[in-house]
C-alpha positions in Angstrom: -18.1 16.2 10.9 -14.5 15.0 10.0 -13.0 15.2 6.4 -10.4 12.6 5.3 -9.0 12.7 1.5 -7.5 10.0 -0.2 -5.6 8.1 -2.9 -2.8 11.2 -2.8 0.3 10.2 -5.1 2.1 12.7 -5.3 3.6 16.0 -3.2 1.6 18.1 -5.3 -1.4 16.9 -4.9 -0.9 16.8 -1.2 -0.4 20.4 -1.2 -3.5 20.7 -3.2 -5.5 18.5 -0.9 -4.0 20.1 2.3 -5.5 23.7 0.7 -8.9 22.4 1.3 -8.0 21.9 5.1 -9.0 18.5 5.7 -9.1 16.3 8.9 -7.1 13.7 7.3 -5.0 12.7 4.5 -5.2 9.1 3.0 -2.2 6.8 1.6 -3.4 3.8 -0.3 -1.0 1.4 0.4 -0.7 -2.4 0.5 -3.2 -3.9 -1.7 -4.8 -7.0 -3.2 -5.9 -5.6 -6.2 -5.1 -3.2 -8.9 -5.5 0.2 -8.0 -5.0 3.1 -9.5 -4.2 5.1 -6.3 -1.7 2.5 -4.7 1.9 3.7 -3.8 4.6 2.2 -2.0 5.6 2.0 1.9 8.5 4.4 0.6 6.0 7.1 -1.1 3.7 7.2 1.7 6.3 7.5 4.3 8.2 10.4 2.4 4.3 12.2 1.9 3.4 11.8 5.6 6.4 13.7 6.4 4.9 16.6 4.7 1.8 16.4 6.4 1.4 19.4 9.0 0.5 18.9 12.6 -3.3 18.5 13.6 -3.6 16.5 10.1 -3.3 13.5 10.3 -2.2 10.5 7.7 -4.1 7.5 7.3 -2.4 4.2 5.9 -5.5 2.6 3.9 -5.0 -0.7 3.1 -6.4 -4.1 2.2 -3.8 -6.3 4.0 -5.2 -8.6 6.3 -2.2 -10.7 7.6 -1.0 -9.3 10.9 2.8 -9.8 9.6 2.4 -8.0 6.8 0.2 -4.9 8.5 3.0 -4.5 11.1 5.5 -4.3 8.7 4.0 -1.9 6.5 2.9 0.2 9.1 7.1 0.4 10.5 7.8 0.7 6.6 5.5 3.7 6.6 5.5 4.9 10.0 1.8 6.4 9.5 0.1 5.0 12.6 -3.5 5.5 11.8 -4.8 2.5 9.4 -8.2 1.8 7.6 -8.2 -1.2 7.0 -10.6 -1.5 3.8 -12.1 -4.5 2.6 -13.6 -7.8 4.0 -11.9 -8.1 7.2 -12.6 -10.8 9.8 -12.1 -9.7 13.4 
């Protein structure tokens, strides 16, 4: 079983989550509705730099436009992406 913990917004939260030895950590960014856990691409980039090797940072987003997705991936530098919501192939 693999475990991903999502909704991390601060470095303090990230440290607490990493103490539980997850396989991945999720940063919610690029949402299409109000979300208390959403952070900016700049914050995702900063926090992902503090994720140790062998823990995968994951960009969790509601974006559906390829252009918006690529822009957010480039800005965050997080290469594992979880598309959340109604996404058509």
